[in-house]
Backbone as JSON Lines, residues from 0, in Angstrom:
{"i":0,"aa":"M","n":[5.62,-6.18,1.33],"ca":[5.28,-7.22,0.34],"c":[6.05,-6.94,-0.94]}
{"i":1,"aa":"H","n":[6.78,-7.95,-1.29],"ca":[7.61,-7.84,-2.5],"c":[6.83,-7.52,-3.75]}
{"i":2,"aa":"Q","n":[5.61,-8.16,-3.9],"ca":[4.83,-8.01,-5.11],"c":[4.31,-6.63,-5.28]}
{"i":3,"aa":"L","n":[4.09,-5.84,-4.18],"ca":[3.68,-4.53,-4.3],"c":[4.75,-3.63,-4.84]}
{"i":4,"aa":"A","n":[5.99,-3.78,-4.37],"ca":[7.05,-2.97,-4.9],"c":[7.33,-3.33,-6.39]}
{"i":5,"aa":"E","n":[7.21,-4.6,-6.66],"ca":[7.44,-5.02,-8.04],"c":[6.33,-4.47,-8.96]}
{"i":6,"aa":"T","n":[5.09,-4.46,-8.43],"ca":[3.93,-3.94,-9.22],"c":[4.11,-2.51,-9.42]}
{"i":7,"aa":"A","n":[4.5,-1.75,-8.43],"ca":[4.75,-0.3,-8.52],"c":[5.87,-0.07,-9.58]}
{"i":8,"aa":"T","n":[6.9,-0.84,-9.58],"ca":[7.91,-0.62,-10.58],"c":[7.51,-0.93,-12.02]}
{"i":9,"aa":"V","n":[6.79,-2.01,-12.21],"ca":[6.23,-2.36,-13.5],"c":[5.16,-1.38,-13.95]}
{"i":10,"aa":"L","n":[4.27,-1.0,-13.1],"ca":[3.27,0.0,-13.44],"c":[3.9,1.3,-13.88]}
{"i":11,"aa":"R","n":[4.88,1.82,-13.06],"ca":[5.51,3.12,-13.43],"c":[6.27,2.97,-14.77]}
{"i":12,"aa":"S","n":[6.71,1.77,-15.11],"ca":[7.44,1.56,-16.34],"c":[6.63,1.76,-17.55]}
{"i":13,"aa":"L","n":[5.33,1.89,-17.42],"ca":[4.46,2.1,-18.49],"c":[4.38,3.56,-18.94]}
{"i":14,"aa":"R","n":[5.0,4.48,-18.14],"ca":[5.1,5.76,-18.56],"c":[5.89,5.94,-19.81]}
{"i":15,"aa":"G","n":[5.38,6.58,-20.84],"ca":[6.13,6.82,-22.11],"c":[5.99,5.61,-23.0]}
{"i":16,"aa":"V","n":[5.26,4.57,-22.66],"ca":[5.05,3.51,-23.59],"c":[3.73,3.75,-24.27]}
{"i":17,"aa":"W","n":[3.86,3.78,-25.57],"ca":[2.62,4.18,-26.41],"c":[2.1,3.02,-27.17]}
{"i":18,"aa":"D","n":[0.86,2.61,-26.89],"ca":[0.18,1.65,-27.73],"c":[-1.01,2.38,-28.47]}
{"i":19,"aa":"E","n":[-1.6,3.31,-27.71],"ca":[-2.69,4.12,-28.31],"c":[-2.08,5.5,-28.7]}
{"i":20,"aa":"E","n":[-2.88,6.19,-29.48],"ca":[-2.5,7.52,-29.98],"c":[-2.54,8.6,-28.9]}
{"i":21,"aa":"A","n":[-3.57,8.54,-28.04],"ca":[-3.82,9.71,-27.16],"c":[-3.24,9.66,-25.76]}
{"i":22,"aa":"V","n":[-3.0,8.44,-25.24],"ca":[-2.52,8.36,-23.89],"c":[-1.42,7.25,-23.82]}
{"i":23,"aa":"D","n":[-0.44,7.39,-22.94],"ca":[0.54,6.34,-22.77],"c":[-0.1,5.22,-21.9]}
{"i":24,"aa":"E","n":[0.61,4.14,-21.78],"ca":[0.14,2.98,-21.17],"c":[-0.06,3.24,-19.65]}
{"i":25,"aa":"L","n":[0.65,4.07,-19.0],"ca":[0.41,4.32,-17.57],"c":[-0.97,5.14,-17.46]}
{"i":26,"aa":"D","n":[-1.11,6.19,-18.2],"ca":[-2.41,6.89,-18.13],"c":[-3.57,5.97,-18.53]}
{"i":27,"aa":"H","n":[-3.41,5.11,-19.54],"ca":[-4.46,4.2,-19.83],"c":[-4.78,3.25,-18.67]}
{"i":28,"aa":"A","n":[-3.71,2.77,-17.98],"ca":[-4.0,1.92,-16.89],"c":[-4.71,2.53,-15.72]}
{"i":29,"aa":"L","n":[-4.34,3.81,-15.36],"ca":[-4.9,4.61,-14.35],"c":[-6.27,4.97,-14.67]}
{"i":30,"aa":"Q","n":[-6.56,5.38,-15.93],"ca":[-7.9,5.68,-16.3],"c":[-8.82,4.5,-16.43]}
{"i":31,"aa":"S","n":[-8.32,3.29,-16.8],"ca":[-9.11,2.07,-16.75],"c":[-9.53,1.74,-15.36]}
{"i":32,"aa":"A","n":[-8.61,1.9,-14.37],"ca":[-8.99,1.66,-12.99],"c":[-9.99,2.6,-12.43]}
{"i":33,"aa":"A","n":[-9.89,3.91,-12.85],"ca":[-10.84,4.92,-12.45],"c":[-12.22,4.64,-13.0]}
{"i":34,"aa":"R","n":[-12.33,4.22,-14.3],"ca":[-13.6,3.87,-14.88],"c":[-14.23,2.66,-14.07]}
{"i":35,"aa":"A","n":[-13.4,1.72,-13.61],"ca":[-13.95,0.61,-12.87],"c":[-14.43,1.04,-11.47]}
{"i":36,"aa":"V","n":[-13.71,2.01,-10.83],"ca":[-14.19,2.51,-9.53],"c":[-15.46,3.3,-9.73]}
{"i":37,"aa":"D","n":[-15.52,4.06,-10.83],"ca":[-16.78,4.86,-11.14],"c":[-17.93,3.9,-11.33]}
{"i":38,"aa":"D","n":[-17.7,2.71,-11.78],"ca":[-18.73,1.73,-12.09],"c":[-19.1,0.87,-10.87]}
{"i":39,"aa":"G","n":[-18.4,1.11,-9.69],"ca":[-18.68,0.34,-8.5],"c":[-18.09,-1.07,-8.47]}
{"i":40,"aa":"A","n":[-17.08,-1.29,-9.27],"ca":[-16.41,-2.54,-9.35],"c":[-15.71,-2.92,-8.07]}
{"i":41,"aa":"D","n":[-15.58,-4.28,-7.78],"ca":[-14.9,-4.73,-6.61],"c":[-13.35,-4.52,-6.84]}
{"i":42,"aa":"D","n":[-12.57,-4.72,-5.79],"ca":[-11.14,-4.53,-5.78],"c":[-10.47,-5.37,-6.9]}
{"i":43,"aa":"E","n":[-10.84,-6.58,-7.03],"ca":[-10.18,-7.5,-8.07],"c":[-10.41,-7.0,-9.43]}
{"i":44,"aa":"L","n":[-11.66,-6.58,-9.73],"ca":[-11.94,-6.05,-11.08],"c":[-11.25,-4.75,-11.28]}
{"i":45,"aa":"V","n":[-11.14,-3.9,-10.31],"ca":[-10.47,-2.59,-10.46],"c":[-8.93,-2.95,-10.76]}
{"i":46,"aa":"L","n":[-8.37,-3.83,-9.98],"ca":[-6.92,-4.15,-10.14],"c":[-6.7,-4.77,-11.55]}
{"i":47,"aa":"A","n":[-7.58,-5.67,-12.02],"ca":[-7.46,-6.21,-13.3],"c":[-7.55,-5.12,-14.36]}
{"i":48,"aa":"A","n":[-8.41,-4.22,-14.22],"ca":[-8.55,-3.05,-15.12],"c":[-7.26,-2.29,-15.19]}
{"i":49,"aa":"A","n":[-6.66,-2.02,-14.04],"ca":[-5.46,-1.25,-13.98],"c":[-4.22,-2.01,-14.63]}
{"i":50,"aa":"L","n":[-4.26,-3.3,-14.49],"ca":[-3.13,-4.12,-14.92],"c":[-3.31,-4.98,-16.18]}
{"i":51,"aa":"H","n":[-4.36,-4.79,-16.85],"ca":[-4.71,-5.61,-17.99],"c":[-3.71,-5.54,-19.14]}
{"i":52,"aa":"D","n":[-3.01,-4.39,-19.26],"ca":[-1.94,-4.25,-20.29],"c":[-0.51,-4.28,-19.72]}
{"i":53,"aa":"V","n":[-0.4,-4.87,-18.47],"ca":[0.9,-4.86,-17.85],"c":[1.97,-5.52,-18.74]}
{"i":54,"aa":"A","n":[1.68,-6.4,-19.6],"ca":[2.67,-7.05,-20.54],"c":[3.25,-6.04,-21.49]}
{"i":55,"aa":"H","n":[2.75,-4.85,-21.59],"ca":[3.38,-3.81,-22.45],"c":[4.52,-3.2,-21.74]}
{"i":56,"aa":"S","n":[4.8,-3.45,-20.45],"ca":[5.95,-2.95,-19.74],"c":[7.2,-3.43,-20.42]}
{"i":57,"aa":"P","n":[8.2,-2.5,-20.63],"ca":[9.48,-2.9,-21.15],"c":[10.26,-3.82,-20.22]}
{"i":58,"aa":"L","n":[9.84,-3.85,-18.93],"ca":[10.51,-4.66,-17.98],"c":[10.12,-6.16,-18.05]}
{"i":59,"aa":"L","n":[9.04,-6.51,-18.77],"ca":[8.58,-7.86,-18.83],"c":[9.0,-8.51,-20.18]}
{"i":60,"aa":"G","n":[9.64,-7.78,-21.08],"ca":[10.15,-8.35,-22.31],"c":[9.04,-8.38,-23.39]}
{"i":61,"aa":"P","n":[9.46,-8.61,-24.54],"ca":[8.45,-8.66,-25.7],"c":[7.52,-9.77,-25.59]}
{"i":62,"aa":"S","n":[6.25,-9.54,-26.0],"ca":[5.22,-10.57,-25.95],"c":[4.33,-10.46,-27.23]}
{"i":63,"aa":"T","n":[4.01,-11.53,-27.85],"ca":[3.19,-11.49,-28.98],"c":[1.68,-11.59,-28.58]}
{"i":64,"aa":"A","n":[1.44,-12.11,-27.45],"ca":[0.04,-12.18,-26.91],"c":[0.04,-11.58,-25.5]}
{"i":65,"aa":"H","n":[-0.22,-10.26,-25.5],"ca":[-0.02,-9.52,-24.27],"c":[-1.18,-9.96,-23.21]}
{"i":66,"aa":"D","n":[-2.23,-10.45,-23.71],"ca":[-3.29,-10.8,-22.76],"c":[-2.85,-12.11,-22.02]}
{"i":67,"aa":"A","n":[-2.26,-13.05,-22.71],"ca":[-1.78,-14.25,-22.06],"c":[-0.58,-13.95,-21.14]}
{"i":68,"aa":"A","n":[0.28,-13.03,-21.64],"ca":[1.38,-12.67,-20.79],"c":[0.98,-11.97,-19.51]}
{"i":69,"aa":"A","n":[-0.05,-11.08,-19.6],"ca":[-0.59,-10.46,-18.41],"c":[-1.18,-11.51,-17.48]}
{"i":70,"aa":"R","n":[-1.92,-12.41,-17.94],"ca":[-2.48,-13.54,-17.13],"c":[-1.4,-14.29,-16.34]}
{"i":71,"aa":"K","n":[-0.36,-14.6,-17.0],"ca":[0.76,-15.37,-16.44],"c":[1.48,-14.53,-15.36]}
{"i":72,"aa":"W","n":[1.66,-13.25,-15.64],"ca":[2.36,-12.39,-14.66],"c":[1.46,-12.15,-13.38]}
{"i":73,"aa":"L","n":[0.17,-11.92,-13.65],"ca":[-0.68,-11.57,-12.51],"c":[-1.08,-12.72,-11.62]}
{"i":74,"aa":"R","n":[-1.25,-13.96,-12.18],"ca":[-1.78,-15.09,-11.33],"c":[-0.99,-15.27,-10.03]}
{"i":75,"aa":"P","n":[0.34,-15.46,-10.07],"ca":[1.0,-15.68,-8.82],"c":[1.01,-14.54,-7.86]}
{"i":76,"aa":"R","n":[0.8,-13.34,-8.35],"ca":[0.83,-12.08,-7.52],"c":[-0.49,-11.75,-6.99]}
{"i":77,"aa":"F","n":[-1.54,-11.94,-7.69],"ca":[-2.89,-11.38,-7.28],"c":[-4.07,-12.43,-7.47]}
{"i":78,"aa":"G","n":[-3.74,-13.58,-7.76],"ca":[-4.74,-14.66,-7.84],"c":[-5.44,-14.91,-9.2]}
{"i":79,"aa":"E","n":[-6.19,-15.91,-9.17],"ca":[-6.79,-16.42,-10.37],"c":[-7.81,-15.47,-11.05]}
{"i":80,"aa":"R","n":[-8.65,-14.84,-10.2],"ca":[-9.66,-13.95,-10.82],"c":[-9.08,-12.68,-11.47]}
{"i":81,"aa":"V","n":[-8.17,-12.06,-10.78],"ca":[-7.5,-10.85,-11.36],"c":[-6.84,-11.26,-12.71]}
{"i":82,"aa":"A","n":[-6.09,-12.36,-12.67],"ca":[-5.37,-12.82,-13.87],"c":[-6.39,-13.18,-15.01]}
{"i":83,"aa":"W","n":[-7.44,-13.83,-14.63],"ca":[-8.35,-14.32,-15.65],"c":[-9.03,-13.11,-16.3]}
{"i":84,"aa":"L","n":[-9.49,-12.14,-15.45],"ca":[-10.15,-10.95,-15.97],"c":[-9.22,-10.14,-16.89]}
{"i":85,"aa":"A","n":[-8.03,-9.88,-16.49],"ca":[-7.09,-9.13,-17.3],"c":[-6.82,-9.89,-18.59]}
{"i":86,"aa":"G","n":[-6.66,-11.21,-18.51],"ca":[-6.38,-12.04,-19.67],"c":[-7.5,-12.17,-20.65]}
{"i":87,"aa":"A","n":[-8.75,-11.83,-20.17],"ca":[-9.88,-11.92,-21.06],"c":[-10.21,-10.69,-21.85]}
{"i":88,"aa":"H","n":[-9.44,-9.61,-21.69],"ca":[-9.81,-8.39,-22.41],"c":[-9.71,-8.42,-23.86]}
{"i":89,"aa":"V","n":[-8.9,-9.25,-24.44],"ca":[-8.86,-9.45,-25.94],"c":[-10.02,-10.25,-26.39]}
{"i":90,"aa":"A","n":[-10.29,-11.31,-25.72],"ca":[-11.5,-12.14,-26.05],"c":[-12.76,-11.29,-25.96]}
{"i":91,"aa":"A","n":[-12.85,-10.43,-24.96],"ca":[-14.06,-9.52,-24.82],"c":[-14.13,-8.62,-26.0]}
{"i":92,"aa":"K","n":[-13.01,-8.08,-26.43],"ca":[-13.09,-7.11,-27.6],"c":[-13.53,-7.94,-28.89]}
{"i":93,"aa":"R","n":[-13.04,-9.14,-29.08],"ca":[-13.43,-9.98,-30.22],"c":[-14.87,-10.29,-30.09]}
{"i":94,"aa":"Y","n":[-15.38,-10.62,-28.97],"ca":[-16.82,-10.91,-28.69],"c":[-17.71,-9.72,-28.99]}
{"i":95,"aa":"L","n":[-17.4,-8.59,-28.44],"ca":[-18.17,-7.36,-28.65],"c":[-18.23,-6.97,-30.08]}
{"i":96,"aa":"T","n":[-17.06,-7.14,-30.73],"ca":[-17.04,-6.79,-32.21],"c":[-17.98,-7.75,-32.95]}
{"i":97,"aa":"A","n":[-18.05,-9.0,-32.58],"ca":[-18.87,-9.94,-33.27],"c":[-20.34,-9.82,-32.94]}
{"i":98,"aa":"T","n":[-20.7,-9.37,-31.7],"ca":[-22.05,-9.44,-31.29],"c":[-22.81,-8.12,-31.07]}
{"i":99,"aa":"E","n":[-22.05,-7.03,-31.02],"ca":[-22.72,-5.75,-30.71],"c":[-22.63,-4.79,-31.83]}
{"i":100,"aa":"P","n":[-23.71,-4.55,-32.5],"ca":[-23.66,-3.63,-33.67],"c":[-23.09,-2.22,-33.27]}
{"i":101,"aa":"G","n":[-22.27,-1.79,-34.12],"ca":[-21.62,-0.46,-33.83],"c":[-20.35,-0.5,-32.94]}
{"i":102,"aa":"Y","n":[-20.11,-1.53,-32.24],"ca":[-18.96,-1.63,-31.35],"c":[-17.65,-1.41,-32.11]}
{"i":103,"aa":"A","n":[-17.49,-2.1,-33.18],"ca":[-16.2,-2.01,-33.94],"c":[-16.02,-0.55,-34.45]}
{"i":104,"aa":"A","n":[-17.06,0.11,-34.83],"ca":[-16.92,1.55,-35.26],"c":[-16.41,2.49,-34.26]}
{"i":105,"aa":"A","n":[-16.59,2.12,-32.93],"ca":[-16.19,2.98,-31.91],"c":[-14.78,2.78,-31.37]}
{"i":106,"aa":"L","n":[-14.15,1.64,-31.88],"ca":[-12.78,1.36,-31.52],"c":[-11.77,2.32,-32.05]}
{"i":107,"aa":"S","n":[-10.7,2.58,-31.33],"ca":[-9.64,3.39,-31.84],"c":[-8.95,2.73,-32.96]}
{"i":108,"aa":"E","n":[-8.18,3.53,-33.74],"ca":[-7.47,2.95,-34.9],"c":[-6.57,1.82,-34.51]}
{"i":109,"aa":"T","n":[-5.89,2.05,-33.4],"ca":[-4.88,1.1,-32.85],"c":[-5.68,-0.18,-32.43]}
{"i":110,"aa":"S","n":[-6.81,-0.06,-31.8],"ca":[-7.57,-1.18,-31.34],"c":[-8.05,-2.0,-32.59]}
{"i":111,"aa":"V","n":[-8.46,-1.35,-33.59],"ca":[-8.91,-1.98,-34.87],"c":[-7.8,-2.77,-35.48]}
{"i":112,"aa":"A","n":[-6.66,-2.19,-35.54],"ca":[-5.49,-2.85,-36.12],"c":[-5.08,-4.04,-35.27]}
{"i":113,"aa":"S","n":[-5.12,-3.85,-33.98],"ca":[-4.7,-5.06,-33.08],"c":[-5.76,-6.13,-33.2]}
{"i":114,"aa":"L","n":[-7.0,-5.83,-33.34],"ca":[-8.07,-6.78,-33.48],"c":[-7.77,-7.77,-34.56]}
{"i":115,"aa":"Q","n":[-7.31,-7.3,-35.65],"ca":[-7.03,-8.2,-36.74],"c":[-5.89,-9.2,-36.4]}
{"i":116,"aa":"A","n":[-4.86,-8.65,-35.72],"ca":[-3.74,-9.54,-35.29],"c":[-4.19,-10.56,-34.24]}
{"i":117,"aa":"Q","n":[-5.29,-10.19,-33.52],"ca":[-5.81,-11.02,-32.43],"c":[-6.85,-12.06,-32.89]}
{"i":118,"aa":"G","n":[-7.05,-12.1,-34.23],"ca":[-7.95,-13.07,-34.77],"c":[-9.3,-12.55,-35.25]}
{"i":119,"aa":"G","n":[-9.49,-11.22,-35.18],"ca":[-10.74,-10.64,-35.62],"c":[-11.86,-10.86,-34.77]}
{"i":120,"aa":"A","n":[-13.05,-10.46,-35.18],"ca":[-14.3,-10.65,-34.44],"c":[-14.56,-12.13,-34.21]}
{"i":121,"aa":"G","n":[-15.0,-12.54,-33.06],"ca":[-15.27,-13.95,-32.81],"c":[-15.77,-14.2,-31.41]}
{"i":122,"aa":"V","n":[-16.47,-15.33,-31.24],"ca":[-17.0,-15.66,-29.95],"c":[-16.32,-17.03,-29.61]}
{"i":123,"aa":"D","n":[-15.7,-17.0,-28.38],"ca":[-14.95,-18.24,-27.92],"c":[-15.66,-18.72,-26.72]}
{"i":124,"aa":"A","n":[-16.34,-19.88,-26.8],"ca":[-17.06,-20.46,-25.66],"c":[-16.23,-20.67,-24.44]}
{"i":125,"aa":"A","n":[-14.9,-20.93,-24.69],"ca":[-14.07,-21.16,-23.49],"c":[-14.02,-19.96,-22.61]}
{"i":126,"aa":"W","n":[-14.26,-18.75,-23.14],"ca":[-14.29,-17.54,-22.36],"c":[-15.74,-17.19,-21.96]}
{"i":127,"aa":"T","n":[-16.6,-17.22,-22.97],"ca":[-17.97,-16.71,-22.76],"c":[-18.79,-17.55,-21.8]}
{"i":128,"aa":"E","n":[-18.46,-18.8,-21.58],"ca":[-19.26,-19.66,-20.68],"c":[-18.64,-19.65,-19.25]}
{"i":129,"aa":"H","n":[-17.67,-18.83,-19.06],"ca":[-17.03,-18.76,-17.74],"c":[-17.89,-17.84,-16.8]}
{"i":130,"aa":"P","n":[-18.0,-18.12,-15.53],"ca":[-18.84,-17.35,-14.68],"c":[-18.36,-15.88,-14.48]}
{"i":131,"aa":"W","n":[-17.09,-15.67,-14.79],"ca":[-16.53,-14.27,-14.63],"c":[-16.69,-13.47,-15.92]}
{"i":132,"aa":"W","n":[-17.25,-14.03,-16.95],"ca":[-17.39,-13.41,-18.29],"c":[-18.04,-12.01,-18.15]}
{"i":133,"aa":"P","n":[-19.18,-11.85,-17.5],"ca":[-19.84,-10.53,-17.42],"c":[-18.85,-9.48,-16.91]}
{"i":134,"aa":"D","n":[-18.01,-9.77,-15.93],"ca":[-16.97,-8.82,-15.45],"c":[-15.9,-8.6,-16.5]}
{"i":135,"aa":"A","n":[-15.58,-9.59,-17.33],"ca":[-14.56,-9.39,-18.4],"c":[-15.12,-8.36,-19.44]}
{"i":136,"aa":"L","n":[-16.46,-8.41,-19.66],"ca":[-17.03,-7.41,-20.53],"c":[-16.99,-6.07,-19.95]}
{"i":137,"aa":"R","n":[-17.26,-5.98,-18.63],"ca":[-17.13,-4.71,-17.99],"c":[-15.75,-4.13,-18.11]}
{"i":138,"aa":"L","n":[-14.72,-4.95,-17.86],"ca":[-13.36,-4.51,-17.99],"c":[-13.05,-4.06,-19.36]}
{"i":139,"aa":"R","n":[-13.63,-4.66,-20.4],"ca":[-13.31,-4.21,-21.73],"c":[-13.92,-2.8,-21.91]}
{"i":140,"aa":"R","n":[-15.04,-2.54,-21.38],"ca":[-15.63,-1.2,-21.54],"c":[-14.74,-0.17,-20.77]}
{"i":141,"aa":"Y","n":[-14.18,-0.55,-19.65],"ca":[-13.28,0.41,-19.01],"c":[-12.05,0.68,-19.94]}
{"i":142,"aa":"D","n":[-11.52,-0.38,-20.5],"ca":[-10.39,-0.27,-21.38],"c":[-10.69,0.62,-22.54]}
{"i":143,"aa":"D","n":[-11.83,0.49,-23.15],"ca":[-12.21,1.29,-24.27],"c":[-12.4,2.78,-23.85]}
{"i":144,"aa":"A","n":[-12.83,3.04,-22.65],"ca":[-13.09,4.39,-22.15],"c":[-11.86,5.07,-21.59]}
{"i":145,"aa":"A","n":[-10.72,4.38,-21.61],"ca":[-9.52,4.89,-20.97],"c":[-8.51,5.27,-21.97]}
{"i":146,"aa":"K","n":[-8.9,6.2,-22.91],"ca":[-8.01,6.64,-24.0],"c":[-8.2,8.08,-24.25]}
{"i":147,"aa":"D","n":[-8.51,8.79,-23.23],"ca":[-8.82,10.23,-23.26],"c":[-7.79,11.04,-22.53]}
{"i":148,"aa":"P","n":[-6.99,11.85,-23.2],"ca":[-5.94,12.64,-22.57],"c":[-6.47,13.58,-21.51]}
{"i":149,"aa":"A","n":[-7.74,13.96,-21.5],"ca":[-8.27,14.91,-20.55],"c":[-8.96,14.19,-19.36]}
{"i":150,"aa":"A","n":[-9.07,12.83,-19.46],"ca":[-9.81,12.14,-18.41],"c":[-8.95,11.88,-17.14]}
{"i":151,"aa":"R","n":[-9.58,11.84,-15.99],"ca":[-8.87,11.58,-14.79],"c":[-8.6,10.09,-14.6]}
{"i":152,"aa":"G","n":[-7.58,9.79,-13.89],"ca":[-7.36,8.34,-13.55],"c":[-7.07,8.27,-12.05]}
{"i":153,"aa":"L","n":[-6.99,7.08,-11.61],"ca":[-6.55,6.88,-10.21],"c":[-5.05,7.3,-10.15]}
{"i":154,"aa":"T","n":[-4.45,7.39,-8.98],"ca":[-3.01,7.54,-8.85],"c":[-2.42,6.19,-8.75]}
{"i":155,"aa":"V","n":[-1.1,6.13,-8.9],"ca":[-0.36,4.9,-8.72],"c":[-0.63,4.45,-7.27]}
{"i":156,"aa":"A","n":[-0.49,5.34,-6.4],"ca":[-0.71,5.01,-4.94],"c":[-2.1,4.4,-4.69]}
{"i":157,"aa":"Q","n":[-3.11,4.89,-5.3],"ca":[-4.43,4.33,-5.17],"c":[-4.41,2.87,-5.74]}
{"i":158,"aa":"V","n":[-3.89,2.67,-6.85],"ca":[-3.83,1.28,-7.41],"c":[-3.1,0.38,-6.52]}
{"i":159,"aa":"L","n":[-2.0,0.85,-5.99],"ca":[-1.16,0.01,-5.09],"c":[-1.93,-0.3,-3.77]}
{"i":160,"aa":"S","n":[-2.73,0.57,-3.33],"ca":[-3.51,0.35,-2.13],"c":[-4.53,-0.76,-2.35]}
{"i":161,"aa":"I","n":[-5.12,-0.71,-3.59],"ca":[-6.09,-1.8,-3.93],"c":[-5.32,-3.12,-4.12]}
{"i":162,"aa":"A","n":[-4.18,-3.04,-4.76],"ca":[-3.34,-4.28,-4.93],"c":[-2.99,-4.88,-3.56]}
{"i":163,"aa":"E","n":[-2.66,-4.06,-2.58],"ca":[-2.31,-4.52,-1.26],"c":[-3.54,-5.26,-0.6]}
{"i":164,"aa":"R","n":[-4.76,-4.72,-0.77],"ca":[-5.97,-5.38,-0.27],"c":[-6.21,-6.74,-0.92]}
{"i":165,"aa":"V","n":[-6.05,-6.72,-2.24],"ca":[-6.2,-8.0,-2.96],"c":[-5.17,-9.02,-2.58]}
{"i":166,"aa":"A","n":[-3.9,-8.57,-2.51],"ca":[-2.83,-9.56,-2.13],"c":[-2.99,-10.09,-0.74]}
{"i":167,"aa":"A","n":[-3.63,-9.31,0.18],"ca":[-3.84,-9.76,1.57],"c":[-4.88,-10.83,1.72]}
{"i":168,"aa":"R","n":[-5.67,-11.09,0.64],"ca":[-6.78,-12.04,0.83],"c":[-6.25,-13.4,0.51]}
C-alpha cells in the first residue's frame, strides 16, 4: 500500500521538528497515539491522535492552518473520520479553553501562544454539533498529555499497523 509507505516517511520526518519545548513532533505523535490506546480508543481515533500534527512535517510544506492541512492530507488516505478528528484538535482546544475552568492554565507555553494565533477561546457550533465531537475532545486530551519527555509512546511500526487496518476498511 503506497499510503502506508508515504505515511511512514512523513511520520518519521517529524523527528527533530520542534513545536513544543519538551518533545519533538515524532515523540508527540507516538505519545498521543499511546494515550489513545490507553484510553481504549478505536483504530481511527488512535490514528487521528498519531497524525493530528502531520502538517508540521517538512515534507508537506509550510502551513498557516496545520489542522486544516492535516485534514486535507489525511482524508484521501484514511477516510473522513480520521481526517475530521485530526482536523478538530484546534477547535477542541479553543472550546475547552472557553468552557472548562482551569484548562487554559494547564496548557504548555507553546500551546497558549498558538491558541492566540488560532483565534483564542471560542465555541464553534460547526464543530461542536458534529456527532464525532466527543471523540475530538478525547483526541485533544491525548494531545495535551503527549508532551512528556519521559512518557512512553507507541512505535512507528505500531502506528503503521493501525494505519494498515484503517486503510483496509
